[in-house]
N, C-alpha and C positions, 0 to 999 in steps of 0.2 A: 504494500500500500504506500504510494508516494505522497509526500507532502505537496499540496497544491498551493501555488502562490495566488491563485484566482486572478491572475493577470496574464494576458497574452502578450508575447513579445512584440507582435506586429502592431498592437494597439499603443504601446508605450515607447518602443524604441525600434523603429523600422530598420531592417537590415541585420538584426541580430537573430540568430537561430533560436526558436522557441525553447529548445532544450538548454541552450546556454543561458538564456534569460532566466529560466527557472533556477539554475544554479546561482546566477548573479543575485537574485532576490534572497535566496537562502543564505548565501555567503554574507551579504550586507546585513541580514538579520543577525547572523552570528556575531558580527562586529558590534552591533548595537547591544546585544545581550552581554557580550564581553565587557563593554563599558558600564552597563547597568550593574554588573556584579563586581565592578571594581578591579577587573583583571588587567585593564589597559596599563601600559607603561608609556604614557604620552603617545608617541607614534612609532614605538620601537619594537613591536612584536607583530606577528603575522598569523593569519589564517588563510589557507589557500585551498583551491579545488581544481582538479584537472578537468578540462572540458572534453567532450567526446571527440574522438579522432586518434589517429596513430602517432601524432607528432609530439604528444606529451605537453601540449600547451596548457598553461594553468592561469587562473585568475588570482591576483594578489592585490592588497591595498596599496594605494599610491602613497609614497613617502611624503610626509608633511601634513597628512590629514588625520585628525583625531578620530577615534573609533566611533564616537557619537555623531560624526559628520559623514560617515561612509554611506554611499548609496550604490544601488545596483549598477547604474550606468557609469559611475565613477571608478569602478574597479578596473584594474589594468590587466590585460592579457599579455603574457610573455612566453617565450620559448625556454628550453632548458639551458640556453646560453645567456639568458637575461635580456634578450632583445624584445622590444615591444612589438606586439602583433596588432596591426591596425593603426589608425590615425591617433594623434594626440602627442602631448609632450610631457606628461607626468613621468616622474622618475620613481624607481623602486629601490628599497633598501638592499644593498648588496648581500648583507648577511641573510636576509629573508630569501633571496634568490638562491644562494648557495645551499642553505640548509634544506629548503623545501624541494628544490630540484633534485637533490640527492635522494630523497625518499620517493618522490613521484616517479623517478626513473627506475628505481630498483624494486618497487613493490606494486604489482598490478592492482592489489586490493587497497592501496593507500591513495585513494582518489581524493581524500580530504585530509588536511593536516592542520592542527591547532598548536600554536607555540605561545607560551606565556613567560613572563618575568615577575610573577607575583612575589611578595615578600615570603610567604610560607613556602612556595615552590623553590625559590632560590635558597632558602634556609636549609631545606631538606637536601637540595642538590649539593650543598656545601658540607654535609655530614659524611664522614667516612662510611658509616653503616648504611647510608641511604634511607630508603623508605622502610619503616618498621611495621610488622604485622600487629599493630596494637589497637586498631579500630576497624569497624566493619567495612569502611570504604577501602582502606589499605589492604585488608585481607582479601578483598575481591581481586586484587592484582597479584595474588600469591603465585609465584613461579611464572609470571608473565609480564614482568617489567624489565626493561633493558637499561644499560648505562653507557654513556659515552664520555671519555675523559676529555677535559678541557684542553684545547689547543690554542687558546687565545681567541680574540674576537673573530668571528667568521667573516669572510668576504672574498672578493676576487683575488686577493693576494694569497689565498690558500685553497684553490680549487680542488687539489687532491684530497682535502678533507671529506669531500662528498662520498668517496668510496668507503672511507672509514666510518662515516655516519651511517651509511646503509648497512655495513657489516655489524655495527654496534646494535642497531635496531633488530636485525635478524629477519627471519622469514615469517614469523607468526605473531610476535608481541605487538600490542596496540599502544604501548606506552614506552617512552624513552626519557630517562632523567639525564639531562645534560649537566654533568658535574661542574660546579662553580658557575652555573649559568641559569638554568631554568628547566621547564617541562615541555614535553611534546607528546601529542597523541595523534593517532591516525585512525581512519575508518573508510569503509567503502562509500559512505555518504557523509555530508556535512553533519547531519544529525548524529551519526555514530561517533565521529571524531570529537564533536563538541561534548557529548554526554560522557565519553571517557575522560575528557579533561575535567568536566565538572566533578566527577568522582575522584580523580587524582588530586585535584585542588583541595577537596574536602579532606582527603586522607592526609595531605601535608599540613593543613590547618590544624587538624586534630593532633598530629605529632608535635607540632610547634607549641600548641597549647599545653601539652603535658610536660614540656621541659620546665624545670624549676619547681615541679610539684612536690619534690622531696621524697618520693617513693620510687620503688622499682616498677617495671612494667609487668603486666600479666600477659603471657603469650599463649595463644590458642593451640590446641592440639592439631596434628596433621589432618585428622578427620574433620575438625571444625573448619580448617582452612579450605579443604577440598569442597565441603558443602557450601561454603560462602562463595567460592568461585562459581559453582553451579547456580546458586541463588542470584548472583550478580548477573549472569547471563539471562536468567529468567526475567529479572527486572528490566534489563536492557531491551528485551524483545517483547515485553508485556506478555510473558508466558507463551511466546511463539505467535502472537497475533499480529505483530508488526515487525518491521525491520529494526535492527539495533538502534536504540536512541530515538526512534522516529516519533513515538507518542509523546515523549517528554519534550523534545525539541519543538514539536508543533505547539505545545502549551506555551513555551517561551515566546514563540513567534506571535501568538495571540496577544501576549502581554505587550510586546513591542508595537503591535498594531494599535493597541489602546493608548499607549504612551506617545508614540510618534511614528506614524506609518511612512514618513518621508524616506525611509531606507529603501522603499520599493521604487523610487524614482530612477 
């Protein structure tokens, strides 16, 4: 069951393929939700989605635009070398191009990618032990979160990092903790990638909140961890009735429509 934007591309932006316009609207909504939740880092992180086609072209936010300003028509389409596809003169952040192109090129199922620099996410990314299985959100990532060692700020000066980023994420995990940097999640849809990030952010917030509590951690059994992974997948798919994250993301889109539907422009 696909999320409907209830807006036809030919009615709002002639010349854009309807399938691409649908993705543009959902991606713009993701940025607005990101801002609503306080995940934005001024203009310095990214959410991307690969558009249909064999070229691995993907949509990304223009550099210099706050997340609460992002609109469907304002998103920039680029190729895996960072070149803009189509008219316009907006620039994109090099770090976003390098990190996101690495994943889009290497994982067919990573059609959408969310990357954040939240305080809680960066705090956990700085910890030697990484994400601890101490809350239900973190336990849902049991044995399926990856790590990538910090190589300095990403950019065109370190293109070879793309191969190492792809290797670090691996072939099946949906979450990557970028050490000393932040968080990244992927999905076959914007909805899936976004809700994985929602759960990962909550996991990091919980872990940071427990620091300084003065006591030790209680750690769940292996059986409890396995059951929580299964339960997480059930929640993500509404017990198999929807695609991963779809029902929850649609609810967030409805909130954005009530608050400010200009993201659809």
